[in-house]
C-alpha positions in Angstrom: -43.9 5.5 3.5 -43.0 7.6 6.5 -43.2 6.7 10.2 -43.8 9.9 12.2 -43.3 11.0 15.7 -46.4 12.1 17.5 -46.3 14.7 20.3 -49.9 15.7 20.4 -53.3 14.1 20.3 -56.8 15.2 19.4 -59.9 15.7 21.6 -62.8 13.5 22.0 -66.4 14.8 21.8 -66.9 14.3 25.5 -66.8 17.6 27.5 -66.0 17.7 31.2 -64.0 14.6 31.1 -62.0 13.3 34.0 -59.2 15.7 35.1 -56.0 15.0 33.2 -53.5 12.7 34.8 -50.7 13.5 32.4 -48.6 16.5 31.6 -46.1 17.6 28.9 -43.5 20.3 29.4 -41.8 21.7 26.3 -38.2 22.7 26.7 -37.2 24.5 23.5 -33.5 24.9 23.9 -30.9 23.2 21.7 -27.2 23.8 20.9 -28.1 23.7 17.2 -31.1 23.0 14.9 -30.7 19.8 12.8 -31.7 20.2 9.2 -34.6 17.8 9.4 -36.2 19.3 12.6 -39.4 21.3 12.5 -40.1 21.2 16.3 -40.5 24.4 18.3 -37.1 25.3 19.5 -34.4 27.9 19.6 -30.7 27.2 19.0 -27.8 28.9 20.8 -30.1 31.1 22.9 -29.2 30.2 26.4 -29.7 33.9 27.3 -33.5 33.1 27.3 -33.4 30.3 29.8 -34.0 32.4 32.9 -36.9 34.1 31.3 -38.3 30.8 30.1 -38.2 29.4 33.6 -40.1 32.5 34.8 -42.7 32.1 32.1 -43.2 28.4 32.8 -43.8 29.2 36.5 -46.3 31.9 35.6 -48.1 29.7 33.1 -48.4 26.9 35.7 -49.7 29.3 38.3 -52.8 29.5 36.1 -53.7 26.0 37.2 -54.8 27.5 40.5 -53.8 24.4 42.5 -51.4 21.4 42.1 -52.6 18.5 39.8 -51.3 15.1 40.6 -50.2 13.2 37.4 -49.5 9.6 36.5 -47.2 10.5 33.6 -45.0 13.5 33.1 -42.9 14.1 30.0 -40.2 16.7 29.3 -39.7 17.1 25.5 -38.1 19.5 23.2 -35.9 20.8 21.9 -33.4 19.2 24.2 -34.4 19.3 27.8 -31.0 18.1 28.9 -29.4 21.1 27.2 -30.3 23.0 30.4 -27.5 23.2 32.9 -27.8 21.2 36.0 -28.8 24.3 37.9 -31.5 25.3 35.4 -32.8 21.8 35.2 -33.1 21.6 39.0 -35.1 24.9 38.9 -37.4 23.5 36.2 -37.9 20.3 38.3 -38.8 22.3 41.4 -41.3 24.5 39.4 -43.0 21.7 37.5 -43.2 19.2 40.4 -44.8 21.8 42.6 -47.7 22.0 40.2 -47.6 18.4 38.8 -46.7 16.2 41.8 -46.1 12.6 40.8 -48.5 9.9 41.8 -47.3 6.6 43.2 -45.8 4.4 40.5 -45.8 7.3 38.0 -43.8 7.5 34.8 -41.5 10.5 34.3 -39.8 10.7 31.0 -37.1 13.2 29.8 -35.7 13.4 26.2 -31.9 13.8 26.1 -29.1 14.4 23.7 -26.2 11.9 24.1 -23.6 14.7 24.7 -25.6 16.1 27.7 -25.7 12.9 29.8 -22.8 12.4 32.2 -22.0 10.8 35.6 -22.9 14.1 37.2 -26.0 14.9 35.3 -28.0 11.6 35.3 -28.1 11.4 39.1 -29.9 14.8 39.1 -32.6 13.3 36.9 -33.0 10.2 39.0 -33.1 12.2 42.2 -36.0 14.3 40.8 -38.0 11.1 40.1 -37.3 10.6 36.4 -38.0 7.0 35.6 -37.1 6.9 31.9 -34.7 8.7 29.6 -35.2 8.8 25.8 -31.9 9.3 24.1 -32.0 10.9 20.6 -29.4 8.6 19.2 -30.8 8.7 15.6 -27.8 6.6 14.3 -24.4 5.1 15.2 -23.0 5.5 11.8 -20.5 8.5 11.4 -21.6 9.4 7.8 -25.3 9.1 8.6 -24.8 11.3 11.7 -23.0 13.9 9.6 -25.8 14.0 7.1 -28.4 14.4 9.9 -26.2 17.2 11.3 -26.0 15.6 14.7 -23.3 16.7 17.1 -22.5 13.4 18.8 -20.7 10.1 18.0 -21.5 6.5 18.5 -19.3 6.5 21.6 -21.3 9.4 23.1 -24.5 7.3 22.8 -22.9 4.3 24.5 -21.5 6.4 27.3 -24.8 8.2 27.8 -26.7 4.9 27.9 -24.3 3.6 30.5 -24.9 6.7 32.7 -28.7 6.2 32.4 -28.3 2.5 33.4 -26.1 3.3 36.4 -28.7 5.7 37.7 -31.4 3.0 37.5 -33.6 4.6 35.0 -35.3 3.0 32.0 -33.5 3.5 28.7 -35.2 4.4 25.4 -33.4 4.8 22.1 -34.6 6.8 19.1 -33.4 5.9 15.6 -34.0 7.4 12.2 -34.0 5.4 8.9 -34.3 6.3 5.3 -31.5 8.9 5.3 -30.3 10.0 1.8 -27.8 7.5 0.6 -28.5 5.0 3.4 -28.3 1.3 2.6 -29.9 -1.6 4.4 -26.7 -2.7 6.0 -26.2 0.7 7.6 -29.7 0.5 9.1 -29.2 -3.0 10.3 -26.0 -1.9 12.0 -27.9 0.9 13.8 -30.4 -1.7 15.0 -27.8 -4.1 16.3 -25.8 -1.3 17.9 -28.9 -0.1 19.7 -29.8 -3.6 20.9 -26.3 -4.0 22.3 -27.2 -1.3 24.8 -30.2 -3.4 26.0 -32.7 -0.5 25.9 -36.1 -1.0 27.5 -37.7 0.8 24.6 -36.9 1.6 21.0 -38.5 4.2 18.7 -37.9 4.2 14.9 -38.8 7.0 12.5 -38.6 7.3 8.8 -36.9 10.6 7.8 -39.4 13.1 6.5 -38.6 16.4 4.7 -40.9 18.8 6.5 -41.7 22.1 4.8 -39.8 25.0 6.4 -36.7 22.9 7.3 -33.4 23.2 5.5 -33.7 19.5 4.5 -36.9 20.4 2.6 -35.2 23.2 0.7 -32.1 21.0 -0.1 -34.3 18.2 -1.3 -36.0 20.6 -3.7 -32.6 21.6 -5.0 -31.7 18.0 -5.5 -29.0 18.1 -2.9 -30.7 15.4 -0.7 -32.4 12.8 -2.9 -34.6 10.7 -0.7 -34.3 6.9 -0.6 -36.8 5.0 -2.7 -40.1 3.8 -1.1 -39.0 0.2 -1.6 -35.8 0.9 0.3 -37.7 2.6 3.1 -40.1 -0.3 3.3 -37.2 -2.8 3.4 -35.7 -0.9 6.4 -39.0 -0.7 8.3 -39.6 -4.5 7.8 -36.1 -5.2 8.9 -36.6 -3.2 12.1 -39.8 -5.1 12.9 -38.2 -8.5 12.3 -35.0 -7.6 14.2 -36.7 -6.0 17.3 -39.5 -8.5 17.6 -36.9 -11.2 17.3 -35.3 -9.8 20.4 -38.6 -10.0 22.2 -39.6 -6.3 21.9 -43.3 -5.9 21.6 -44.3 -3.9 18.5 -47.1 -1.9 20.2 -47.4 1.2 18.0 -46.4 1.9 14.4 -43.1 3.5 15.5 -42.6 2.0 18.9 -41.2 -1.2 20.5 -40.9 -2.1 24.1 -40.0 -4.9 26.4 -42.9 -6.2 28.5 -44.0 -3.6 31.1 -41.9 -0.8 29.4 -44.3 0.9 27.0 -44.3 4.7 27.0 -47.4 5.2 29.2 -47.4 8.9 28.5 -47.6 8.5 24.7 -50.3 5.9 25.1 -52.4 8.7 26.7 -52.2 10.6 23.4 -53.1 7.6 21.3 -56.1 6.7 23.4 -57.3 10.3 23.6 -57.1 10.9 27.3 -57.0 14.5 28.7 -53.5 16.0 29.3 -51.9 19.2 30.3 -49.1 20.9 28.4 -47.0 24.0 29.0 -44.2 25.8 27.2 -43.7 27.3 23.7 -45.6 25.3 21.0 -47.1 23.0 23.6 -50.6 21.6 22.9 -53.0 20.6 25.7 -56.3 18.8 25.7 -58.6 19.5 28.6 -62.4 19.2 28.7 -62.7 18.5 25.0 -60.8 21.6 24.0 -57.4 21.7 22.3 -55.2 24.7 22.9 -51.8 25.3 21.4 -49.2 27.9 22.7 -47.3 30.2 20.4 -44.4 28.2 18.7 -42.0 31.1 19.0 -40.1 30.9 22.2 -39.5 34.6 22.3 -43.2 35.4 21.6 -44.3 32.8 24.3 -42.0 34.4 26.9 -42.9 38.0 26.0 -46.6 37.3 26.1 -46.5 35.6 29.5 -44.2 38.1 31.1 -46.5 40.9 29.8 -49.4 39.3 31.5 -51.0 38.0 28.3 -52.1 34.5 27.3 -49.6 32.3 25.4 -52.3 30.5 23.5 -52.1 30.9 19.7 -55.0 28.6 18.7 -58.0 27.0 20.4 -60.5 24.5 18.9 -63.2 22.2 19.8 -63.9 19.7 17.0 -67.3 18.5 16.0 -68.2 15.1 17.5 -67.8 13.5 14.0 -64.4 15.1 13.3 -63.2 14.2 16.7 -64.3 10.6 16.3 -62.5 10.3 12.9 -59.3 11.5 14.5 -59.6 9.1 17.3 -59.8 6.3 14.7 -56.5 7.5 13.1 -54.7 7.7 16.4 -56.2 4.5 17.7 -55.2 2.5 14.7 -51.5 3.5 15.2 -51.6 1.0 18.2 -51.3 -2.5 17.0 -54.1 -3.7 19.3 -56.4 -1.5 17.1 -59.8 -0.2 18.2 -62.5 -2.2 20.1 -65.6 -1.4 18.1 -68.0 -1.5 21.0 -65.9 0.6 23.3 -65.5 3.2 20.5 -69.2 3.4 20.0 -69.7 3.7 23.8 -67.2 6.5 24.0 -68.1 8.5 20.9 -71.6 7.5 20.0 -70.5 6.5 16.5 -70.4 3.2 14.7 -67.1 3.0 12.8 -68.6 1.4 9.6 -71.3 4.1 9.4 -68.9 6.9 10.2 -66.2 5.9 7.6 -68.5 4.4 5.0 -66.9 3.5 1.7 -63.4 4.6 2.9 -63.4 1.8 5.4 -64.5 -0.9 3.0 -61.9 0.3 0.5 -59.1 -0.5 2.9 -60.7 -3.7 4.2 -61.0 -5.0 0.6 -57.3 -4.1 0.0 -56.4 -6.1 3.1 -54.8 -3.0 4.7 -57.3 -3.3 7.7 -59.0 -6.2 9.4 -62.3 -6.1 11.3 -62.8 -9.3 13.3 -63.3 -10.3 16.9 -64.8 -6.9 17.6 -61.5 -5.1 16.8 -60.5 -2.8 13.9 -56.8 -3.0 13.3 -54.0 -2.6 10.7 -53.0 -5.8 8.9 -49.3 -6.5 8.4 -49.7 -5.1 4.9 -51.5 -2.0 6.2 -48.8 -1.3 8.8 -46.3 -0.7 6.0 -48.4 1.9 4.2 -50.5 3.3 7.1 -49.8 7.0 6.2 -51.7 6.4 2.9 -54.9 5.4 4.9 -55.3 8.3 7.2 -56.3 11.0 4.7 -59.3 8.9 3.6 -60.5 8.6 7.2 -60.1 12.3 8.1 -62.2 13.5 5.1 -66.0 13.5 5.6 
């Protein structure tokens, strides 16, 4: 079992949809690359920041005119790796093209070591409403294995800074690290809860091809925990967080009432959205475009007057509908059958056929009250379901 982070969505089959009301900005800079990370980033390349800011401004100019948004998300990489001056420049550039609507949500991902009494007021002054801290763990040995550059004390101090600046606090945690025991994971959960975050995200460690962790696993240096251990940790997280009145609203995500990540819900419900920066994927008018993952290539192409786009696709209506099912089922509310048919033109039972009945019979899915959703059993093994739904 693996619980994954999702930073992109898939298009629907409806062209010329409503203009996007959300935008994602990829900030690729980090002080180091952790061994498990396969995101688009560059480590220890602050010499590229000025050129990156120029490239972002040029890319956004292609919009032609400002587009008001309800949600804005700075992800990475580590957005807060930018100096206060560089971050202020990025805010000015982005907010010129993506002005925030009233009651908007503005999220910024952060590393604990970057947040201070001087830095967090800068975020709040720009209109940031929530900060997502990549804590990953409070345990020294686990942090060492994950190659993180912070301590538990850094997380606590960063969270206090966020709170004092009156922004919502979100905490990210990783479970299933080699050698991890359930008591270590339970301590991570209770340590996070002590900070009283508005939102908690939990992710099972995955060994992605191309990462150093993947190579080390193949060499036997990082033996993964067993599937039973991982399931035990996931179940413990659900019980602990829901016991503290967090709503389990998506496979990996928990929030207090009124504090869901509205931006990510745009992905899971297949709304249009803009995206800029290296490796960023946008979905506008039924078309998905993805920029070059390489930061240097992205910058070079834009500064030379070329398009940063590396791939462009428009899925068939059936393929798009299938992907909407997979993303929609990640939300615990599931998918309203009538609304899905109205939106896509497909009936889910006809579209999925035997694959649907297979997982209904196995009690991994339920289809009652006009909703298709994961059961408690299905929630634990959801990654095993998706391939059947994506294959025609």
